[in-house]
Structure formats: structure tokens, C-alpha cells
Backbone as JSON, one array per atom type, in Angstrom:
{
  "sequence": "MLAQPADEQDRDGARPVLKMLHHCFPRLEKLWADGGYAGGLVDWARETLGLTLDIVKKLADQQGFVVLPRRWVVERTIAWLNRNRRLSKDYEHHEMCSESIVYLASIRLLLRRLTKAA",
  "N": [[70.0, 83.26, -49.37], [72.88, 81.37, -49.97], [74.51, 80.88, -52.13], [76.73, 82.28, -54.51], [77.33, 84.37, -57.4], [79.48, 83.16, -60.02], [81.22, 84.97, -61.15], [81.92, 86.76, -59.24], [84.23, 88.01, -56.89], [85.63, 86.08, -54.24], [86.11, 87.3, -51.69], [84.54, 89.57, -51.93], [81.98, 88.57, -52.14], [81.74, 87.45, -49.68], [80.85, 89.01, -47.53], [77.9, 89.35, -47.53], [77.31, 86.64, -47.15], [78.54, 86.04, -44.71], [77.05, 87.76, -43.08], [74.54, 86.52, -43.25], [75.14, 84.01, -42.14], [75.81, 84.8, -39.56], [73.35, 85.78, -38.71], [71.77, 83.44, -38.84], [73.18, 81.7, -37.19], [73.82, 82.78, -34.4], [75.55, 82.23, -32.28], [77.93, 81.59, -33.38], [81.4, 82.0, -33.47], [84.01, 81.79, -34.5], [85.76, 81.45, -37.55], [87.41, 79.75, -40.25], [89.44, 80.55, -43.02], [90.8, 80.68, -46.39], [93.71, 82.22, -47.96], [92.58, 83.92, -49.87], [90.65, 85.42, -48.68], [91.86, 87.25, -47.09], [92.77, 90.45, -45.67], [90.78, 93.41, -45.59], [88.4, 92.16, -44.95], [88.71, 90.55, -42.71], [88.98, 92.39, -40.59], [86.51, 93.72, -40.88], [84.68, 91.62, -40.33], [85.26, 91.14, -37.65], [84.74, 93.66, -36.42], [82.11, 94.35, -37.24], [80.47, 92.03, -37.01], [81.46, 90.64, -34.87], [82.95, 88.35, -35.22], [85.67, 86.05, -35.33], [87.9, 85.76, -37.82], [90.02, 83.57, -38.99], [92.82, 83.34, -41.02], [94.05, 80.8, -42.95], [97.14, 80.19, -43.96], [99.48, 79.28, -46.55], [102.48, 77.5, -45.82], [105.64, 79.15, -45.48], [107.9, 77.91, -46.65], [106.76, 75.96, -48.19], [106.48, 73.31, -50.49], [104.91, 71.61, -53.04], [102.17, 69.41, -52.15], [100.74, 69.97, -48.99], [99.16, 69.17, -46.0], [97.16, 71.51, -44.52], [96.45, 73.18, -41.42], [93.1, 72.91, -40.31], [92.17, 73.47, -42.9], [91.89, 71.13, -44.31], [89.43, 70.16, -43.59], [87.51, 71.54, -45.06], [88.29, 70.76, -47.66], [87.82, 68.0, -47.49], [85.04, 67.95, -47.08], [84.1, 69.07, -49.48], [84.96, 67.07, -51.22], [83.33, 64.94, -50.35], [80.8, 65.97, -51.07], [81.1, 66.13, -53.83], [80.87, 63.52, -54.62], [78.35, 63.14, -55.41], [76.73, 62.89, -58.38], [75.31, 64.98, -59.62], [76.49, 67.23, -58.6], [79.04, 67.1, -59.55], [79.57, 68.38, -61.89], [78.69, 71.61, -63.22], [75.58, 71.72, -63.7], [73.3, 73.19, -63.34], [71.15, 76.0, -64.02], [70.41, 78.07, -62.42], [71.5, 79.62, -59.43], [70.11, 79.06, -57.1], [69.08, 76.52, -57.53], [71.44, 74.99, -57.6], [72.31, 75.4, -54.98], [70.26, 74.11, -53.61], [70.71, 71.46, -54.38], [73.14, 71.01, -53.11], [72.26, 71.14, -50.45], [70.58, 68.86, -50.44], [72.49, 66.84, -50.92], [74.01, 67.09, -48.61], [72.11, 66.41, -46.68], [71.74, 63.77, -47.38], [74.27, 62.7, -46.72], [74.23, 63.09, -43.91], [72.0, 61.51, -43.18], [72.92, 58.96, -43.86], [74.98, 58.68, -41.98], [73.5, 58.76, -39.59], [71.88, 56.48, -39.82], [73.8, 54.46, -39.83], [74.71, 54.56, -37.23], [72.59, 53.63, -35.79]],
  "CA": [[70.64, 82.32, -50.25], [74.32, 81.41, -49.76], [75.24, 80.74, -53.39], [77.16, 83.55, -55.09], [77.68, 84.23, -58.81], [80.85, 82.72, -60.25], [82.07, 86.09, -61.57], [82.15, 87.63, -58.09], [85.38, 87.63, -56.08], [85.24, 85.44, -52.98], [86.07, 88.22, -50.55], [83.42, 90.5, -52.12], [80.75, 87.85, -51.85], [81.77, 86.91, -48.32], [80.12, 89.84, -46.55], [76.5, 88.93, -47.35], [77.28, 85.27, -46.63], [78.85, 86.12, -43.28], [75.9, 88.36, -42.41], [73.5, 85.5, -43.15], [75.59, 83.02, -41.17], [75.7, 85.41, -38.23], [71.93, 85.85, -38.39], [71.26, 82.07, -38.63], [73.94, 81.05, -36.12], [74.36, 83.91, -33.62], [76.6, 81.8, -31.35], [79.15, 81.37, -34.15], [82.43, 82.95, -33.04], [85.29, 81.68, -35.2], [85.74, 80.84, -38.88], [88.7, 79.63, -40.92], [89.36, 80.86, -44.44], [92.1, 80.67, -47.04], [94.33, 83.51, -48.21], [91.75, 84.76, -50.73], [89.77, 86.23, -47.85], [92.68, 88.12, -46.25], [92.61, 91.89, -45.91], [89.78, 94.15, -44.84], [87.3, 91.31, -44.53], [89.0, 90.09, -41.35], [88.62, 93.5, -39.69], [85.06, 93.93, -41.0], [83.98, 90.54, -39.63], [85.46, 91.33, -36.21], [84.1, 94.89, -35.95], [80.68, 94.39, -37.54], [79.74, 90.84, -36.58], [82.08, 90.04, -33.7], [83.5, 87.06, -35.61], [87.1, 85.92, -35.55], [88.16, 85.12, -39.11], [91.42, 83.16, -39.07], [93.27, 83.02, -42.37], [94.99, 79.67, -42.99], [98.05, 80.5, -45.06], [100.49, 78.27, -46.89], [103.76, 77.65, -45.12], [106.58, 79.94, -46.28], [108.81, 77.04, -47.41], [105.97, 74.85, -48.72], [106.61, 72.86, -51.88], [104.03, 70.48, -53.23], [100.96, 69.34, -51.32], [100.91, 69.85, -47.55], [97.89, 69.33, -45.31], [97.2, 72.7, -43.69], [95.52, 73.1, -40.3], [91.69, 73.24, -40.52], [91.78, 73.56, -44.31], [91.53, 69.8, -44.78], [88.01, 69.94, -43.32], [86.8, 72.05, -46.23], [88.6, 69.9, -48.8], [87.14, 66.73, -47.27], [83.61, 68.16, -47.29], [83.89, 69.23, -50.92], [85.11, 65.74, -51.81], [82.1, 64.19, -50.03], [79.7, 66.5, -51.88], [81.34, 65.83, -55.25], [80.5, 62.14, -54.92], [77.03, 63.22, -56.02], [76.92, 63.17, -59.8], [74.72, 66.26, -59.97], [77.4, 68.29, -58.17], [80.36, 66.93, -60.14], [79.65, 69.42, -62.93], [77.69, 72.65, -62.98], [74.47, 71.49, -64.62], [72.16, 74.05, -63.01], [71.13, 77.34, -64.63], [70.16, 79.05, -61.36], [72.28, 79.29, -58.23], [69.21, 78.5, -56.1], [69.01, 75.08, -57.79], [72.71, 74.42, -57.16], [72.31, 75.42, -53.53], [69.34, 73.06, -53.18], [71.38, 70.17, -54.58], [74.12, 70.9, -52.01], [71.5, 70.78, -49.25], [70.16, 67.46, -50.57], [73.67, 66.0, -50.76], [74.37, 67.13, -47.19], [71.1, 65.61, -45.97], [72.05, 62.36, -47.68], [75.42, 62.33, -45.88], [73.81, 63.01, -42.51], [71.13, 60.36, -43.0], [73.78, 57.76, -43.87], [75.66, 58.59, -40.68], [72.52, 58.45, -38.56], [71.42, 55.09, -39.95], [74.91, 53.6, -39.44], [74.82, 54.56, -35.77], [71.43, 52.93, -35.2]],
  "C": [[72.16, 82.47, -50.1], [75.11, 81.33, -51.05], [75.54, 82.13, -53.96], [77.47, 83.33, -56.57], [79.16, 83.9, -58.98], [81.77, 83.88, -60.63], [82.34, 87.08, -60.45], [83.34, 87.11, -57.28], [84.91, 87.06, -54.75], [85.12, 86.44, -51.84], [84.96, 89.25, -50.7], [82.09, 89.83, -51.79], [80.66, 87.34, -50.42], [80.94, 87.72, -47.34], [78.65, 89.45, -46.42], [76.38, 87.51, -46.79], [77.55, 85.27, -45.13], [77.71, 86.75, -42.5], [74.8, 87.32, -42.21], [73.88, 84.43, -42.13], [75.43, 83.55, -39.75], [74.24, 85.49, -37.78], [71.38, 84.45, -38.05], [71.92, 81.39, -37.43], [74.59, 82.12, -35.23], [75.47, 83.52, -32.65], [77.93, 81.53, -32.06], [80.18, 82.44, -33.8], [83.67, 82.94, -33.91], [85.11, 80.93, -36.52], [87.16, 80.75, -39.41], [88.49, 79.88, -42.4], [90.74, 80.81, -45.06], [92.54, 82.1, -47.37], [93.52, 84.45, -49.09], [90.84, 85.7, -49.95], [90.54, 87.19, -46.95], [92.4, 89.59, -46.59], [91.53, 92.49, -45.03], [88.62, 93.31, -44.34], [87.48, 90.83, -43.09], [88.58, 91.15, -40.33], [87.12, 93.74, -39.69], [84.28, 92.89, -40.2], [84.09, 90.73, -38.11], [84.66, 92.54, -35.7], [82.59, 94.87, -36.12], [79.91, 93.24, -36.92], [80.29, 90.2, -35.31], [82.64, 88.65, -33.96], [85.01, 87.12, -35.73], [87.3, 85.14, -36.83], [89.65, 84.82, -39.19], [91.77, 82.75, -40.49], [94.31, 81.91, -42.28], [95.87, 79.87, -44.21], [98.98, 79.32, -45.33], [101.75, 78.54, -46.09], [104.75, 78.35, -46.05], [107.47, 79.06, -47.16], [108.08, 75.86, -48.05], [106.24, 74.58, -50.19], [105.75, 71.62, -52.02], [102.84, 70.53, -52.28], [101.32, 69.14, -49.85], [99.53, 70.05, -46.93], [98.02, 70.51, -44.34], [96.17, 72.58, -42.57], [94.14, 73.63, -40.68], [91.27, 73.29, -41.98], [91.36, 72.2, -44.86], [90.06, 69.51, -44.56], [87.18, 70.39, -44.51], [87.02, 71.14, -47.43], [87.87, 68.56, -48.69], [85.65, 66.87, -47.55], [83.28, 68.32, -48.76], [84.01, 67.88, -51.62], [83.87, 64.89, -51.56], [80.95, 64.65, -50.92], [79.86, 66.13, -53.35], [81.11, 64.37, -55.61], [79.1, 62.07, -55.54], [77.17, 63.71, -57.46], [76.42, 64.56, -60.19], [75.62, 67.43, -59.59], [78.78, 68.19, -58.82], [80.62, 67.93, -61.26], [78.57, 70.45, -62.63], [76.59, 72.53, -64.02], [73.35, 72.52, -64.45], [72.29, 75.42, -63.67], [70.94, 78.44, -63.58], [70.91, 78.63, -60.11], [71.4, 78.7, -57.13], [69.08, 76.98, -56.28], [70.3, 74.39, -57.32], [72.76, 74.34, -55.63], [71.41, 74.31, -52.98], [69.96, 71.68, -53.31], [72.44, 69.96, -53.5], [73.41, 70.52, -50.72], [71.08, 69.3, -49.3], [71.33, 66.5, -50.36], [74.1, 65.96, -49.29], [73.39, 66.32, -46.36], [71.37, 64.13, -46.18], [73.22, 61.88, -46.82], [75.01, 62.15, -44.42], [72.92, 61.8, -42.26], [71.93, 59.04, -43.0], [74.49, 57.58, -42.53], [74.69, 58.2, -39.56], [72.07, 56.99, -38.63], [72.53, 54.09, -39.63], [74.99, 53.47, -37.93], [73.7, 53.76, -35.12], [71.59, 51.42, -35.2]]
}
């Protein structure tokens, strides 16, 4: 299961998620993450799993909103998922249910793309 409890720090919950990703997608080599994942996680991912974890940091002189390299992909995906009413708020009591709704929303997006191409 990829869902993590809300009271767990992102970088603490990242190790089991990265292990699962590595197991499911062994050809995966490179990931992008924001500054919350900086630190020992980068070294751990490289040494333990052979993954390159690139941290996308804000620009030093950044003021206001700036589109950062690769980070817009995550923001765009979250926006697509949040178009589903069930994901707009946290209605679920169990993380497994929330994860299932994310899968359903993703399947819906993919099916729309496939039917447009046909």
C-alpha cells in the first residue's frame, strides 16, 4: 500500500514507498522530489536501491510563483486527480480506501485518453 498516515513526515514515509516502487518497477532509475525529501534519503535511495533521487529546489532569488523543472508534472497530476469530487476532500476513514479512489481516478483519466485517440 502506498498511502501513508497524515501524521508521518514525508521523508520518513518515503523509504517504504520507494522500496515498493523499486520492487514493482525494477527498471526505475530516477525520481524527482521537493526539498522535504532532502538529506539522508537521497543517499539511502542511491546506496540501497540504486535510485537517483533529484531534489528540485526553489531558486535562490525566487519571489512569488515560479514553475520549477519537473515539479509542474506533480502539480498537474494532483490537479487532474482533484477534479474527482471524492478526492477533493478527505472523506475516507481508511487510507486503503483513499488509495483505491486515487487508482479509480487514474483509470478514469487513462480511459478518457484512450477513447479520445480511437
